[in-house]
C-alpha positions in Angstrom: -3.9 79.1 113.4 -0.1 79.1 113.6 2.0 76.6 111.7 3.6 75.0 114.8 0.7 72.6 115.6 0.6 71.7 111.9 4.4 71.1 111.9 4.0 68.9 115.0 1.2 67.0 113.4 3.2 66.4 110.3 6.2 65.2 112.2 4.1 62.8 114.2 2.4 61.4 111.2 5.8 61.0 109.4 7.2 59.1 112.3 4.1 56.8 113.0 3.5 56.1 109.4 7.1 55.0 109.0 6.8 52.8 112.1 3.7 51.2 110.8 5.1 50.7 107.4 8.1 48.8 108.9 5.8 46.6 111.1 3.7 45.8 108.2 6.2 45.2 105.2 9.3 44.0 107.3 8.1 42.5 110.4 4.7 41.3 109.1 3.0 42.4 112.4 0.8 45.5 111.8 -0.8 47.1 114.8 -3.4 49.2 112.8 -5.8 48.2 109.9 -5.2 49.3 106.3 -8.1 51.9 106.5 -6.4 53.6 109.4 -3.1 53.7 107.6 -4.6 55.1 104.5 -6.5 57.8 106.3 -3.2 58.9 108.3 -1.4 59.0 104.9 -4.1 61.1 103.2 -3.9 63.6 106.0 -0.1 63.9 105.6 -0.4 64.3 101.9 -3.0 67.1 102.6 -0.6 68.9 105.1 2.6 68.6 102.7 0.7 70.0 99.9 -0.5 73.0 101.8 2.9 73.4 103.5 5.7 72.1 101.1 8.3 73.1 103.5 7.2 70.5 106.0 7.9 67.7 103.4 11.2 66.0 104.2 13.2 63.6 102.1 12.3 60.5 104.2 8.6 61.4 104.4 6.3 58.4 103.7 4.6 60.6 101.0 7.8 60.2 98.9 6.8 56.7 98.2 3.9 57.6 95.8 6.3 58.5 93.0 7.9 61.6 91.4 7.3 63.4 88.1 8.8 61.5 85.1 12.4 61.6 84.1 13.6 62.1 80.4 16.5 59.7 81.0 18.4 57.8 83.6 21.5 59.4 85.2 24.4 57.0 86.0 26.6 56.8 89.1 29.8 54.9 89.8 29.9 52.3 92.8 32.4 53.2 95.4 33.3 49.6 95.5 32.6 47.4 92.4 29.5 45.0 92.7 31.3 41.9 91.4 29.7 38.8 90.0 29.9 35.3 91.5 31.6 32.2 90.5 29.1 29.3 90.1 29.1 25.7 91.5 26.7 23.0 90.5 27.7 20.0 92.7 28.9 19.3 96.1 32.3 18.6 94.8 32.6 22.2 93.3 31.7 23.6 96.8 34.3 21.2 98.5 36.8 22.4 96.0 36.0 26.0 96.7 36.3 25.2 100.5 39.7 23.5 99.9 41.1 26.5 97.8 40.1 28.7 100.8 41.8 26.5 103.3 45.0 26.4 101.2 45.1 30.2 100.9 44.7 30.7 104.6 47.2 28.0 105.4 49.8 30.0 103.6 48.9 33.0 105.6 49.2 30.9 108.8 45.5 31.4 109.7 44.0 28.6 111.7 41.5 26.5 109.8 38.9 26.6 112.6 38.2 30.3 111.7 36.8 29.3 108.4 33.0 29.3 108.6 30.4 30.4 106.2 27.0 32.0 105.8 24.4 30.3 103.4 22.0 32.7 101.8 19.1 32.0 99.4 20.2 33.1 95.9 17.4 35.4 95.0 16.4 35.7 91.2 15.8 39.4 91.1 17.5 42.7 90.3 20.6 43.7 92.3 20.7 47.3 93.6 22.7 49.5 95.9 21.2 52.0 98.3 23.3 54.8 99.8 22.4 56.5 103.1 24.1 59.6 104.4 23.7 60.6 108.1 20.9 57.8 108.1 18.7 59.3 105.2 18.4 57.5 101.7 20.1 59.8 99.2 20.8 57.5 96.2 19.8 54.2 94.7 21.5 52.6 91.8 21.2 49.4 89.8 24.2 47.0 89.6 24.7 47.8 86.0 28.1 46.6 84.7 29.3 46.1 88.2 31.1 49.4 88.2 28.6 51.9 87.2 24.8 51.6 87.6 21.7 53.6 86.6 20.3 56.0 89.3 16.8 54.9 90.3 16.4 56.8 93.6 12.7 57.9 93.0 11.8 54.3 91.9 13.4 52.7 95.0 11.5 55.1 97.3 8.3 53.5 96.2 9.3 50.2 97.6 7.6 49.9 101.0 10.3 47.8 102.6 13.1 50.2 101.9 13.6 52.5 104.8 13.8 56.2 103.8 15.6 56.9 107.1 17.5 54.2 109.1 15.7 53.2 112.3 17.1 54.5 115.6 18.6 51.6 117.6 21.4 51.3 120.2 23.9 51.3 117.2 25.1 54.8 116.2 23.8 55.9 112.8 26.8 55.7 110.4 27.9 58.8 108.4 27.8 56.8 105.2 26.3 53.3 104.5 26.0 51.6 101.1 23.4 48.7 101.3 23.3 46.0 98.5 20.3 43.9 98.0 17.9 42.2 95.5 14.6 43.7 94.4 12.1 41.0 93.6 8.4 40.4 92.9 6.6 37.7 94.9 4.8 35.0 92.9 1.5 36.0 94.4 2.0 39.6 93.5 3.3 38.7 89.9 0.1 36.8 89.3 -2.0 39.7 90.3 0.1 42.1 88.2 -0.3 39.8 85.1 -3.9 39.3 85.6 -4.4 43.1 85.8 -2.4 43.6 82.6 -4.5 41.1 80.8 -7.7 42.8 81.8 -6.3 46.0 80.4 -5.2 44.4 77.2 -1.5 44.9 78.1 1.2 42.4 77.4 2.1 40.1 80.3 5.5 39.6 81.9 7.4 36.4 81.2 8.6 35.9 84.8 8.9 37.8 88.1 12.5 38.9 87.4 11.6 40.5 84.1 8.8 42.3 85.9 11.0 43.6 88.6 13.6 44.8 86.2 11.0 46.5 84.1 9.4 48.1 87.0 12.7 49.6 88.4 13.5 51.0 84.9 10.4 53.0 84.6 11.2 56.8 83.9 7.9 57.6 85.7 8.2 56.3 89.2 4.6 56.6 89.6 4.3 53.5 87.5 6.9 51.8 89.7 4.7 52.7 92.8 2.0 50.6 91.3 4.2 47.4 91.1 4.4 45.0 93.9 8.1 45.3 94.5 10.0 43.9 97.5 13.5 43.7 98.7 15.9 41.5 100.6 19.3 43.0 101.7 22.5 40.9 101.8 25.6 43.2 101.9 27.2 46.6 102.1 29.5 48.5 99.8 31.4 51.4 101.4 30.7 52.4 105.1 31.9 55.1 107.4 31.0 54.9 111.1 30.0 51.4 111.2 32.3 48.5 112.0 31.6 44.7 112.1 33.8 41.6 111.8 31.6 39.1 110.1 28.8 38.7 107.6 26.5 37.5 110.4 27.2 40.7 112.3 26.7 42.9 109.4 23.4 41.3 108.6 22.3 41.7 112.2 23.1 45.4 112.0 21.2 45.9 108.7 18.3 44.3 110.3 18.4 46.4 113.2 18.5 49.5 111.0 15.1 48.3 109.5 16.1 46.5 106.4 14.4 43.2 105.5 17.0 40.4 105.7 16.0 37.0 104.3 14.9 34.7 107.3 16.4 31.5 105.6 20.1 32.9 105.9 22.1 30.5 108.0 25.5 31.2 109.6 28.2 31.1 110.7 28.2 27.4 109.9 30.7 24.8 108.9 31.2 23.5 105.3 29.3 20.4 106.2 26.4 22.4 107.4 26.4 24.5 104.3 25.9 21.3 102.1 23.0 20.3 104.4 21.5 23.8 104.3 21.6 23.5 100.4 19.6 20.4 100.5 17.1 21.8 102.9 16.8 25.0 100.9 16.0 22.7 97.8 13.0 21.2 99.6 11.6 24.7 100.4 12.2 26.0 97.0 8.8 24.9 95.4 6.6 26.4 98.2 8.4 29.8 98.5 6.4 32.8 97.3 9.6 34.1 95.5 12.0 32.7 93.0 15.3 31.4 94.1 17.9 29.7 91.8 20.5 28.4 94.3 22.3 29.4 97.5 25.1 31.9 98.0 27.9 30.7 100.2 30.2 33.5 101.8 33.1 33.4 104.1 31.7 34.7 107.3 34.8 36.4 108.7 35.2 39.7 107.0 39.0 39.7 107.8 39.3 36.3 106.0 37.3 37.7 103.0 39.9 40.5 102.7 42.7 37.9 103.1 41.3 35.8 100.3 40.8 38.9 98.1 39.2 39.1 94.6 39.7 38.0 91.0 39.0 40.3 88.1 35.3 39.6 88.0 34.4 37.8 91.3 35.5 37.5 94.9 37.4 34.4 96.0 35.6 34.3 99.3 32.0 33.6 97.9 30.4 31.2 95.4 26.9 30.5 94.1 25.8 27.0 94.5 23.2 26.8 91.7 20.0 24.6 91.9 19.4 22.1 89.1 17.3 24.1 86.5 13.8 23.1 85.3 13.9 20.4 82.7 11.7 19.5 79.9 11.7 16.8 77.1 11.5 17.9 73.5 12.8 16.6 70.0 16.1 17.5 68.2 14.9 18.4 64.7 18.4 19.0 63.4 22.1 19.9 64.3 23.7 22.9 62.8 27.2 24.3 63.0 27.8 27.9 64.0 31.2 29.6 63.5 32.2 32.1 66.4 34.4 35.1 66.7 37.5 33.1 67.4 36.8 30.5 64.6 35.6 27.8 67.0 32.9 25.5 65.3 30.1 24.9 67.7 27.3 22.3 67.1 23.8 23.6 68.0 20.7 21.5 68.4 17.5 22.7 66.7 14.7 21.8 69.1 11.1 21.5 68.8 10.2 24.7 70.8 9.4 24.2 74.5 8.8 26.5 77.4 11.4 26.0 80.3 11.1 28.4 83.4 8.8 30.8 81.5 11.2 31.0 78.3 10.6 29.5 74.9 13.6 27.5 74.0 14.3 26.4 70.4 18.1 26.0 70.3 20.6 24.4 72.7 24.5 24.4 72.4 25.9 21.0 72.2 29.4 22.5 72.9 31.7 20.2 70.7 31.9 16.9 69.0 33.2 15.1 72.2 30.2 16.1 74.0 27.9 14.8 71.2 29.7 11.5 71.2 29.8 11.1 75.0 26.0 11.6 75.1 25.3 9.7 71.8 23.2 12.6 70.6 21.5 12.0 67.2 19.3 14.2 65.0 15.6 13.1 65.7 16.3 11.9 69.4 14.0 12.8 72.2 16.1 14.9 74.7 15.8 16.2 78.1 16.7 20.0 77.9 17.4 22.4 80.8 18.5 25.9 81.2 22.0 25.7 82.8 22.1 28.3 85.6 18.5 29.0 84.6 19.8 30.9 81.6 21.7 28.8 78.9 19.7 26.1 77.2 21.5 22.7 77.4 20.8 19.1 76.4 21.1 17.0 79.6 20.6 13.6 78.0 18.7 11.7 75.3 16.3 8.7 75.5 17.6 5.9 73.3 14.7 3.8 74.2 12.4 6.2 72.4 14.3 5.8 69.0 12.4 4.7 66.0 15.3 3.8 63.7 15.1 7.1 61.7 17.6 9.0 63.9 20.7 10.3 62.1 24.2 10.2 63.6 25.9 13.6 63.4 29.4 14.2 62.2 31.4 17.4 62.6 32.2 18.8 59.1 35.7 18.7 57.8 35.4 22.1 56.3 34.1 25.4 57.6 30.4 25.7 56.6 30.9 29.3 55.9 34.2 29.7 54.1 34.9 26.0 53.0 38.4 26.2 54.5 39.6 22.9 56.0 39.0 22.9 59.8 41.6 21.9 62.4 41.4 20.5 65.8 44.0 21.9 68.2 46.1 19.6 70.4 44.8 19.0 73.9 41.6 20.9 73.0 38.0 19.7 72.3 37.4 22.6 69.9 37.4 22.4 66.1 38.5 25.6 64.5 38.3 27.4 61.2 41.9 28.7 60.8 40.9 31.1 58.1 41.4 34.6 59.5 39.3 36.0 56.6 36.3 33.7 57.2 33.3 36.0 56.9 31.5 34.3 59.8 34.4 35.2 62.2 34.8 38.6 60.8 31.0 39.3 61.3 31.1 38.2 64.9 34.3 40.2 65.5 33.0 43.3 64.0 29.7 42.9 66.1 31.8 42.7 69.2 33.9 45.5 68.2 31.0 48.0 67.7 29.0 46.5 70.7 27.6 48.8 73.4 30.6 47.9 75.7 33.0 48.2 72.9 33.1 51.2 70.6 29.2 51.6 70.9 28.4 52.5 67.4 24.7 53.2 67.4 22.7 51.7 64.3 25.4 49.1 63.4 23.2 46.1 64.1 23.5 42.4 62.9 21.9 42.7 59.6 23.8 45.8 58.6 27.1 44.0 59.6 26.2 41.0 57.5 25.7 43.3 54.6 28.8 45.1 55.0 30.9 42.0 55.1 29.0 40.1 52.4 29.4 43.0 49.9 33.1 43.4 50.7 32.8 46.8 52.2 34.4 45.7 55.5 37.2 43.1 55.8 38.7 44.5 59.1 38.1 46.8 62.1 39.9 49.6 60.2 37.5 49.5 57.1 34.7 50.7 59.4 36.3 54.0 59.5 36.7 54.4 55.7 33.0 53.9 55.0 31.3 56.8 53.1 27.8 58.1 52.9 27.5 56.9 49.3 28.7 53.3 49.9 26.4 52.9 52.9 23.3 54.6 51.4 23.1 51.8 48.6 22.6 49.0 51.2 19.2 47.4 51.8 16.9 49.4 54.2 19.5 52.3 54.2 18.1 55.6 53.1 20.3 58.8 53.0 19.1 59.8 56.5 19.9 56.3 58.1 23.3 56.3 56.2 24.1 59.8 57.5 23.3 58.8 61.1 25.6 55.8 60.7 28.5 57.7 59.4 28.1 60.2 62.2 28.0 57.5 64.8 31.2 56.0 63.4 32.9 59.5 63.4 31.8 59.9 67.1 33.3 56.5 67.9 36.8 57.7 66.7 37.5 59.0 70.2 37.5 56.0 72.4 38.9 55.1 75.9 41.9 52.6 76.0 39.7 50.2 78.2 36.9 50.2 75.7 39.2 49.6 72.8 41.0 46.6 74.4 37.7 45.0 75.1 36.4 45.8 71.6 39.4 43.9 70.1 37.8 40.7 71.4 41.0 39.1 72.7 40.4 35.7 74.3 39.8 35.7 78.2 39.7 39.5 78.0 36.5 41.0 79.4 35.7 44.4 80.6 37.5 44.1 83.9 40.6 42.7 82.4 40.5 45.5 79.8 40.2 48.1 82.5 43.0 46.6 84.4 45.2 47.1 81.4 44.1 50.7 81.0 45.0 51.3 84.8 48.5 49.7 84.5 49.8 50.9 81.1 50.2 54.6 80.0 49.0 53.9 76.5 48.2 51.2 73.9 51.9 51.2 72.7 53.2 50.3 76.2 50.7 47.5 76.5 51.5 46.2 73.1 55.3 46.1 73.9 54.6 44.1 77.3 55.5 40.4 77.3 53.5 37.7 79.1 55.8 37.9 82.2 55.1 41.6 82.7 51.4 41.1 82.1 51.0 38.1 84.5 52.8 40.1 87.2 49.9 42.6 87.5 47.7 42.3 90.6 44.4 40.6 89.5 45.7 39.3 86.1 45.2 35.7 85.4 47.9 33.7 83.5 45.4 32.7 80.7 44.5 36.4 80.1 48.2 37.5 80.3 49.0 34.7 77.7 46.2 35.7 75.4 46.9 39.5 75.5 50.7 38.9 74.7 49.8 36.4 72.0 47.4 38.8 70.4 49.9 41.7 70.0 52.5 39.2 68.8 50.7 38.6 65.5 51.6 41.1 62.9 48.3 41.0 61.2 46.7 42.4 64.5 49.3 45.3 65.0 49.0 46.3 61.4 45.2 46.5 61.7 45.7 48.7 64.9 47.9 51.0 63.0 45.4 51.3 60.2 42.7 52.2 62.7 45.0 54.9 64.1 45.8 56.3 60.6 41.9 56.4 60.1 41.8 59.0 62.9 40.8 57.0 65.8 42.1 58.7 69.0 42.6 56.0 71.8 42.9 57.9 75.1 43.6 56.6 78.6 41.9 58.6 81.2 42.0 55.7 83.6 45.7 55.8 83.8 45.8 59.5 84.2 43.3 59.1 87.1 45.5 56.6 88.9 48.6 58.5 88.2 51.1 55.8 88.5 53.1 53.8 85.9 52.0 50.3 87.0 53.4 47.8 89.5 57.1 48.6 90.5 58.8 46.3 92.8 60.9 49.2 93.9 57.9 51.4 95.1 57.5 51.6 98.9 53.9 50.4 98.6 54.7 47.4 96.4 53.6 44.2 98.1 52.5 45.9 101.3 49.1 45.5 103.0 47.5 48.8 103.6 44.1 49.8 105.3 42.4 53.2 104.4 40.2 54.9 107.0 38.5 58.1 107.5 37.6 60.8 105.0 40.3 61.6 102.4 40.2 65.0 100.8 42.6 64.9 97.8 40.8 62.0 96.2 38.1 59.4 97.2 39.1 56.2 99.0 38.1 54.2 95.9 40.5 56.3 93.8 43.3 55.8 96.6 42.6 52.1 96.4 43.0 51.9 92.7 46.4 53.8 92.8 47.6 51.3 95.4 46.5 48.3 93.5 48.1 49.6 90.5 51.4 49.7 92.5 51.1 46.1 93.5 49.9 46.9 97.0 47.1 44.9 98.8 44.2 47.0 100.2 42.3 45.4 103.1 39.4 46.6 105.2 40.6 45.7 108.7 43.8 46.2 110.8 45.8 43.3 111.9 49.4 42.4 112.7 49.9 41.9 108.9 49.0 45.6 108.1 52.0 47.5 106.9 50.4 51.0 106.7 47.2 52.6 107.9 46.3 55.7 105.9 44.2 57.9 108.3 42.0 60.6 106.8 39.7 62.9 108.8 37.4 61.3 111.5 39.3 58.1 111.6 37.8 55.9 114.2 38.4 52.5 115.7 40.9 51.3 113.0 43.1 54.1 114.0 43.0 53.0 117.7 43.7 49.5 116.7 46.6 50.3 114.5 48.2 52.3 117.3 47.8 49.3 119.7 49.4 47.0 117.2 52.1 49.7 116.5 51.2 49.7 112.8 52.9 52.5 110.7 50.2 55.4 110.5 50.2 57.9 107.7 48.2 61.1 107.5 46.9 62.1 104.0 49.9 64.4 103.3 52.5 61.7 104.0 50.4 59.1 101.9 50.2 61.5 98.9 53.9 62.2 99.2 54.8 58.5 99.3 52.4 57.7 96.6 54.0 60.0 94.2 57.6 59.1 95.2 
């Protein structure tokens, strides 16, 4: 028997099984029974095992799992997966709407264009799926928003994920990065935990934890046994696919075979958004999956680009969170914690209670004003929630249940750690310990400095940091780099081998990127994205340290608070002396990001400064994401659609409809050679 009939049978089975899987898992409209499907799949497995050359990347057999990995690779997102600002009241959402109106009014855009989509905010794991020529080639987690873990083999096991885009009237794009949320339905979660109990395994706390744990299995055959599902809601980089609105984009994704949540509404007015939120809240208890709010997005993609982004979040979207689950419990005590910046924070010690599948025993009380406003006393019965379904918070207390033994709490006049008199700053609710040598502050600063997103010193955990500070071995960041094997080996639970590993880890941390180092310093209002922005805009640390608040606030994407905090930090002699000690200890602070961008930061004199630029087609000198960073560093504005306000269109190879539109609007068009020449001018 020749292979041709077998090849034809394999192709037919692959095509039919893909269609049946789509009808079952996405449309919920199967046309064959499970037994027939299983028999067809078994036959295809037999063929591909006998003739491996007939197995293709999008074959349904790829869903059963692959051999275990030793470690996850990482991959950078072409376009960062930003987080969302949160709103908790209708006033928050109306304020968001007014900000949008004000921004569009300045740009002379009619208010009538401002409509929204309203999407259920799924409580799962964000992922990005990359399709090249219609075939799934890469899947990553959100990670830190810029870089995620590669989970392609695990994503292939999710039945709802198309391994090849469905053929429709739409042309298959050359590149399509799809973003969505992987979840586990409540019914599947209950079955999963029941199975684990029967096997004697630990149960998962909630569906989100179960989904996250399933996606991070090094053995995708384990992932294949978990009841994972997905809803998609957006895209990253695309090539060969154009749409003008969020609604159109979701329709296109649905046509390509992706599951889109049926509860999404849009385009609708802001008034309809508020009504949709109320309606979604009534559905929440009966849904078979967890949601914790509603995501509101400006529907018009041109307006999205006009509104732009902040350092960590887009200005055109917001999460309208649901009130979290609430429970009543007793406040056993109120203690005071001292944070990294010296702020004294009162914390309620609670009678442990389970809220939303998590045991809560502590809740922040924020500050003395909050305690006074709510009249919170030690011994009170309190209503406790998890704000944003994450942070425990005391909503209110019940005075009617008091027995007369409750005690009024007073913020201390002296720091509970170093006994230094505390001070309340003008126009601030925070009470602070102003002793820079306070061991509590130092411990928190050191922990932040060596954290995974900072210098990432493996083995330097909380208890070890406490010992180093308490025994006087470390009184500043610089002291970490003077530790010796002998001084560390004498600490509790530190043998020679552990001490040697720690010293080796500290030595390895002596070569650090400027972005990580800035983050590690723990400057107020300066997170990962702001630190990266500094590294992109300043050649080295000395250039940043010399910059004043005006220069910092002029950077595209830099907030005034962050600029003020950074300038203030480097104006303190103690901080600059400490940095010099760190350098003298052999720490090499490099700035690869600046070298990659290859510019000296925003320049008013540069031809691209303040200009609106659109990139289209394939660039060969560098990626479009790299070109975008170079332009942003020069103070340009990069958008995704061509309009009368576009100053330049950079046209790479295979430029499509954007090029034609630019020509019709008489927008200045640059080929890649012209673009690079102007960029370096």
